[in-house]
Structures are given as C-alpha cells and as structure tokens.
C-alpha positions in Angstrom: 74.8 -49.4 -16.0 78.5 -48.6 -15.5 79.9 -47.5 -12.2 83.3 -45.8 -11.7 85.5 -45.8 -8.9 88.2 -43.2 -8.3 91.2 -43.8 -6.0 92.6 -46.8 -4.1 90.3 -49.9 -3.2 89.8 -51.5 0.4 91.9 -51.2 3.6 93.5 -54.7 4.5 92.3 -56.4 7.5 94.9 -57.0 10.1 96.1 -60.1 11.6 94.8 -62.2 8.8 97.0 -64.9 6.9 96.3 -67.9 4.7 96.2 -70.2 7.7 93.3 -68.3 9.1 91.2 -68.2 6.0 88.3 -69.5 8.0 88.3 -66.1 10.2 89.0 -64.2 7.0 85.6 -65.7 5.2 83.7 -64.9 8.4 84.7 -61.4 8.3 84.3 -60.8 4.6 81.1 -63.0 4.0 79.4 -63.5 7.5 79.8 -60.1 9.1 80.7 -57.7 6.2 82.7 -55.7 8.5 85.6 -54.7 6.2 86.0 -50.9 6.4 86.6 -49.4 3.1 87.5 -45.9 2.0 87.3 -44.6 -1.6 85.9 -41.5 -3.5 83.3 -42.4 -5.8 82.0 -41.0 -8.6 78.3 -40.6 -9.3 77.1 -43.4 -11.3 76.6 -42.6 -14.9 73.1 -42.5 -15.9 71.8 -45.4 -18.1 69.0 -43.8 -19.6 70.6 -41.8 -22.5 68.8 -42.5 -25.9 66.8 -45.4 -24.4 63.6 -46.1 -22.7 64.1 -47.6 -19.1 61.4 -49.5 -17.4 60.3 -47.8 -14.2 61.7 -50.9 -12.1 65.0 -50.4 -13.6 65.1 -46.5 -13.0 63.8 -47.2 -9.4 67.0 -49.6 -9.1 69.4 -46.8 -10.4 67.9 -44.3 -8.0 68.4 -46.6 -4.9 72.0 -47.6 -6.0 72.7 -44.0 -6.5 71.8 -43.2 -2.8 73.7 -45.7 -1.4 76.8 -44.5 0.7 80.1 -43.9 -1.0 81.7 -47.1 0.6 79.0 -49.2 -0.9 79.1 -47.9 -4.1 82.9 -48.4 -4.1 82.0 -52.0 -4.5 80.0 -51.8 -7.6 82.5 -52.2 -10.0 83.2 -55.7 -8.4 79.7 -56.5 -7.3 77.6 -55.1 -10.1 74.3 -55.2 -8.1 72.3 -53.6 -10.9 73.2 -55.9 -13.5 73.0 -58.9 -11.2 69.6 -58.1 -9.7 68.1 -57.6 -13.2 69.8 -60.8 -14.5 68.2 -62.7 -11.6 64.7 -61.0 -12.6 64.4 -59.5 -8.9 61.3 -57.0 -9.2 59.5 -54.9 -6.7 56.9 -56.7 -4.6 58.6 -60.1 -4.7 59.5 -62.3 -1.8 62.9 -62.7 -1.9 65.5 -64.8 0.5 69.0 -63.8 1.0 71.2 -66.3 2.0 74.1 -65.1 4.4 72.9 -61.6 4.3 75.7 -60.4 6.9 75.9 -56.8 7.7 73.4 -56.2 4.8 75.3 -54.7 1.8 72.7 -56.2 -0.3 70.0 -56.1 2.0 69.9 -52.5 2.1 69.5 -52.2 -1.6 66.6 -54.9 -1.7 64.6 -53.4 1.0 63.6 -50.3 -0.7 63.6 -51.9 -4.2 61.2 -54.7 -3.1 58.9 -52.1 -1.6 56.1 -52.2 0.5 54.5 -55.1 -1.1 57.7 -57.2 -0.8 59.2 -59.4 1.7 63.2 -59.8 2.4 64.1 -63.1 4.3 67.3 -63.1 5.9 68.7 -66.7 5.9 71.6 -67.7 7.9 73.8 -71.0 7.8 72.5 -73.9 9.8 73.4 -73.5 13.5 75.0 -76.9 13.3 77.4 -75.8 10.6 79.0 -72.9 12.5 81.2 -75.0 14.9 83.0 -76.4 12.0 84.6 -73.2 11.1 86.8 -73.5 14.2 89.2 -70.6 15.3 86.6 -67.6 15.5 83.9 -69.9 16.1 84.2 -69.6 20.3 81.4 -70.5 22.5 80.4 -66.9 22.8 80.3 -66.7 19.0 78.0 -69.9 18.7 75.8 -68.4 21.6 75.1 -65.4 19.5 74.2 -67.6 16.4 71.5 -69.1 18.5 69.6 -65.6 18.5 70.8 -64.7 14.9 67.4 -64.3 13.4 65.9 -62.0 16.1 69.3 -60.0 15.9 69.1 -59.7 12.2 65.7 -58.8 12.0 66.0 -55.8 14.7 69.0 -54.7 12.7 66.9 -54.9 9.2 64.1 -53.0 10.8 66.7 -50.2 11.6 67.6 -50.3 7.9 64.0 -49.9 6.7 62.3 -46.7 5.5 58.8 -46.0 4.6 57.8 -48.0 1.6 60.6 -50.7 2.2 60.0 -54.4 2.1 58.8 -56.4 5.3 61.6 -58.4 6.9 61.8 -61.8 8.3 64.7 -64.2 9.2 65.5 -67.8 10.0 68.3 -70.3 9.5 68.9 -73.4 7.5 67.5 -76.2 9.4 64.5 -74.0 10.7 62.7 -72.9 7.6 59.2 -72.1 9.0 56.4 -74.2 7.2 54.6 -70.8 6.6 57.2 -69.9 4.3 57.3 -73.0 2.3 56.3 -72.4 -1.4 56.0 -68.6 -0.9 59.3 -67.4 -2.1 59.8 -65.9 -5.4 63.5 -65.9 -5.6 66.5 -67.1 -3.3 69.8 -65.1 -3.4 73.1 -67.1 -2.7 75.8 -64.7 -3.1 79.1 -65.8 -2.2 77.8 -68.4 0.0 77.5 -71.7 -1.6 81.2 -72.7 -1.1 80.8 -72.9 2.8 78.0 -75.2 2.4 80.0 -77.5 -0.1 83.2 -77.5 2.1 81.2 -79.0 5.0 79.1 -81.5 3.0 81.0 -84.4 4.1 80.6 -83.2 7.8 76.8 -83.1 7.9 75.3 -83.0 4.2 74.9 -79.2 4.5 75.0 -78.3 1.0 72.5 -81.3 0.1 70.3 -80.0 3.0 70.6 -76.3 2.0 69.4 -77.0 -1.6 66.5 -79.1 -0.3 65.4 -76.3 1.8 65.7 -73.8 -1.0 63.6 -75.9 -3.1 61.0 -76.1 -0.4 61.1 -72.3 0.0 60.4 -71.5 -3.7 57.3 -71.3 -5.6 57.0 -73.6 -8.5 58.9 -71.5 -11.3 61.0 -69.7 -8.6 64.5 -68.5 -9.3 67.7 -69.1 -7.3 70.5 -66.5 -8.2 74.0 -67.8 -7.5 77.0 -65.7 -7.3 80.4 -67.6 -6.3 83.9 -67.3 -6.4 85.0 -69.4 -9.7 88.2 -71.4 -9.9 89.8 -72.6 -12.9 88.3 -76.1 -14.3 92.0 -77.4 -14.5 92.6 -77.2 -10.8 92.0 -80.2 -8.7 88.4 -81.0 -7.4 89.8 -81.2 -3.7 91.2 -77.6 -4.1 88.1 -76.3 -5.5 85.6 -77.9 -2.9 85.2 -74.6 -0.9 87.9 -74.4 1.5 89.9 -71.9 -0.6 86.5 -70.0 -1.2 86.5 -71.1 -5.0 84.4 -73.8 -6.5 84.4 -75.0 -10.3 81.4 -73.8 -12.3 80.7 -76.9 -13.7 80.4 -78.4 -10.1 78.1 -75.8 -9.0 75.9 -76.4 -11.9 76.1 -80.3 -11.5 75.0 -79.8 -7.9 72.0 -77.9 -8.4 70.9 -79.9 -11.3 71.2 -83.0 -9.3 68.9 -81.3 -6.6 66.3 -81.0 -9.1 66.9 -77.1 -10.4 67.0 -76.2 -14.0 69.8 -73.8 -15.1 68.4 -71.0 -17.0 71.2 -69.0 -17.9 74.9 -68.3 -17.0 76.4 -64.7 -17.1 79.9 -63.2 -17.1 78.5 -59.7 -15.5 80.8 -60.5 -12.3 83.7 -62.2 -14.0 87.2 -60.9 -13.6 89.7 -62.9 -16.0 92.8 -61.2 -13.9 92.1 -63.6 -11.1 93.8 -66.9 -12.0 94.4 -68.6 -8.6 97.0 -71.5 -8.3 96.3 -74.5 -6.0 98.4 -72.7 -3.4 96.3 -69.5 -3.4 92.9 -68.5 -1.7 90.3 -66.2 -2.6 91.1 -64.0 0.6 94.4 -62.9 -0.9 92.4 -60.4 -3.0 90.7 -57.3 -2.1 88.7 -56.5 0.2 90.4 -59.0 2.5 94.1 -58.9 1.4 94.6 -61.5 4.0 97.9 -62.8 2.9 99.8 -59.4 1.9 100.7 -58.4 5.6 103.5 -55.8 5.6 104.3 -56.9 1.9 103.4 -53.6 0.1 104.4 -55.2 -3.4 102.1 -58.0 -2.7 99.4 -56.0 -1.7 99.6 -53.8 -4.7 99.7 -56.9 -6.9 96.5 -58.3 -5.3 94.8 -54.7 -5.9 95.8 -54.8 -9.4 94.1 -58.1 -9.8 90.9 -56.8 -8.0 88.2 -58.8 -6.5 87.6 -62.6 -7.2 86.4 -63.9 -10.8 82.6 -64.8 -10.1 80.3 -67.0 -11.8 76.8 -65.8 -12.1 74.1 -68.6 -12.3 70.2 -68.4 -12.6 68.5 -71.5 -12.0 64.7 -72.2 -11.8 62.5 -74.6 -9.6 60.5 -76.5 -12.2 56.9 -75.3 -12.5 
C-alpha cells in the first residue's frame, strides 16, 4: 500500500544541536512530542484487482482513520508493510519497546482487537540516568511510575473492541508474562540499549528478557536506523542513532534468535551519513539545522533515516 503525502514535512525542534543529541533522542524516540503539520492525501486502496485478506483490509481501514499528522509519517514509517512483514495479526499478544506517545500503539490497539493484548515496555529505570542532560531528578522520578502512567494514557486511546493494555520496564518483566508474547516490536529503540551496553549490559539484558517474554517460535520485529558498513564500529555503536545491520544481526543471533528475513521496506538510500553526522540532523528533528534554511532544505530532501527491517524468531 502506498501513501502519498502533499506539502512539507515536519516542523523543526527548537534549541536542539548536535551536542544535545541525547535530548533530541528523548524527544523523538521516548516522548514522540514532535509537532508536525502536513496535508495528507487519502491512502490509495490496495485492493484493486486483488483479493485482500480480512486482516489486511482491517489494517488498511485503521490506518486510513488515523489523524493527518500520523498519516504524514506513513511514507517514512510504512506501518502497513512493516506490521504485515512482522506477521502481526489480530488476537496476538504484542510487546512494544519504547512506545513513547503511542504512534504505533494507537494503530496496534484496534488492530490487535478485543482478543489481543498490547504490552508497553520502557527502558530499564537504571538506564535512564546515563542519558544525562534532560534526565533530571524530576524526569527520573517520573520514570519510576511510567508503567502506571502509560497504561492510563493507553486506556484513553482504546475504543470498544481494542486490545487490553499492560506495561512494565526492562528489568521488571512480570513472571506471569514469561512465554506469553507472540511478538516483540523494537522500533528505533535498540541503539540506546547498545550505546549503554558497556555501562550496564543493557543490550544483553534486554535481549535476554525479550527471549523470556516470547512464546517458542515468537517473533522479534526490529526497525533500526542503519549506518554504512564502512563507517567505524565506534561511530555505529548507537550514540549517533545509527547501527550497522551486520552488528544488529550478530547481537540477536548471539542471544539465541534466528534471523527469519531482512526487508528493505523502510530503506532510504538518500541517507548516507558520514562519521561527523547524527541521525537527528534529519526530519522530523532537524536538530542541526538551526536557522540555516539551506541546510534544513537539504535535510528535508534526504528525508527520514535509512532503516533496516529485521525479523527474528525465538527457536521453537
């Protein structure tokens, strides 16, 4: 299904610069508070001349009902193709890592339906202080009650027939959830685990907990900013937002997961970062443009980041 977006992309965040990339990451990935404006054409129907399964038609209708500012991101995020590639279906139990303000959650809740469950999963509380900058005492205090706050927010997003909601953090995975989850979605979230691996083993621990959550044969769907393989390993460890696809695959396979398939549905070949560039220079953050209109236009022309899309399986 192809989505067409008319008009310009996101408004830039103010007071963001390359040296404050942790704060930009928090806004873009943890909070999803970027305000975007765009006029959006209705999604082109994907049913012309073909037979569409009920779940696919259901997903189409849910996506078409989302607000304009959500649909404005479809060309970059490809939620229809992404969710179907990962095999997400109504009735599943799905865990979404770093759900933020609910961009994907608000799609998943009606799609999973009344027989489904959506678990919101935040980073380990011990990891947040490592971000520095924005991670003030007040911010960190708020993370302690994140699960309760997120569930309350998610209840407000639910409509009749939507999935049940639950939430917990890495490090506090409930025993009752072990072996019950059909799929874990890790969308633009793995690089932060990896960047702090040396300071607490957070990537290793996260993958262990994901393995615990999943049913035998369960799926992990990863969408991650992808950096060039020829760039240095140090640059691509996650501090700049990017990781190498080969490294992500190696990490998951070392943790016991099987790579099922890789897809280019979220690829953007225009994004070819040098080792002096961070992912937050691109839309929607535009964090390095400042008042430089020419640079802003250049970044908008590139578009959102090049992203790997990887499907892993817990062995049956």
